[in-house]
C-alpha positions as CSV (number, residue, x, y, z in Angstrom):
1,M,73.0,119.8,-79.2
2,K,74.6,118.9,-82.5
3,T,74.9,121.8,-85.1
4,M,74.7,121.3,-88.9
5,S,75.0,123.8,-91.7
6,V,72.1,124.1,-94.2
7,G,74.0,122.1,-96.8
8,E,75.0,119.4,-94.4
9,F,71.4,119.2,-93.2
10,K,70.0,118.9,-96.7
11,A,72.6,116.1,-97.6
12,N,71.9,114.2,-94.4
13,F,68.2,114.8,-93.8
14,S,67.2,111.3,-93.0
15,E,70.1,110.9,-90.6
16,A,69.1,114.1,-88.9
17,L,65.5,112.9,-88.4
18,R,66.7,109.6,-87.0
19,K,68.8,111.5,-84.4
20,V,65.8,113.7,-83.5
21,L,63.6,110.7,-83.1
22,A,66.3,109.2,-80.8
23,G,65.9,112.4,-78.6
24,E,68.8,114.6,-79.8
25,E,68.4,118.3,-80.6
26,I,69.9,119.6,-83.8
27,G,70.7,123.3,-84.5
28,I,70.8,124.4,-88.1
29,S,73.3,127.1,-88.9
30,Y,73.3,129.6,-91.8
31,G,75.4,132.2,-93.4
32,K,79.0,133.3,-93.1
33,R,78.8,133.6,-89.3
34,K,77.3,130.1,-89.0
35,E,74.6,131.5,-86.8
36,I,72.0,129.0,-85.6
37,V,68.7,130.0,-87.2
38,A,66.6,127.0,-86.3
39,R,66.4,124.0,-84.0
40,L,64.9,120.6,-84.5
41,V,63.7,119.1,-81.2
42,P,61.8,115.9,-80.5
43,K,58.1,116.3,-80.3
44,S,58.1,114.7,-76.9
45,T,60.1,117.6,-75.3
46,I,57.5,120.2,-76.3
47,K,55.1,121.0,-73.5
48,A,51.5,121.6,-74.5
49,H,50.3,125.0,-73.4
50,K,46.8,125.2,-72.0
51,R,44.8,127.9,-73.6
52,K,43.6,130.5,-71.3
53,I,39.9,131.3,-71.9
54,G,38.6,134.9,-71.5
55,I,41.9,136.7,-71.8
56,F,40.1,139.7,-73.4
57,E,37.3,139.9,-70.8
58,G,36.8,143.4,-69.7
59,K,39.2,144.8,-72.3
60,G,36.6,146.3,-74.6
61,A,33.0,146.6,-75.3
62,V,30.5,146.8,-78.3
63,H,27.4,148.9,-78.2
64,F,24.6,149.0,-80.7
65,T,22.3,152.0,-80.8
66,Q,18.5,151.6,-81.2
67,D,18.6,153.0,-84.8
68,F,21.2,150.5,-85.9
69,S,20.0,148.5,-89.0
70,M,21.6,146.6,-91.8
71,T,20.0,145.4,-95.0
72,T,20.3,141.8,-96.1
73,K,22.4,143.0,-99.0
74,E,24.8,144.9,-96.7
75,F,25.0,141.9,-94.4
76,L,25.8,139.5,-97.3
77,G,28.3,142.0,-98.9
78,V,26.4,141.9,-102.2
């Protein structure tokens, strides 16, 4: 992975994007310690996560009593 400072990245943005499109990862460093704060990675390397349906099933409940009522104005927030 190639590392670039923020200033270098700003000055060579198009070149950095070409490298990412070619499959290279680029780390962007910031501050006095030159700590990597971000990474640019090719889109093809990101794995799509399948969404798990029903993750909150059985975790809570909603109950309405018989005397529950709401006027139209309350419902519409008028």
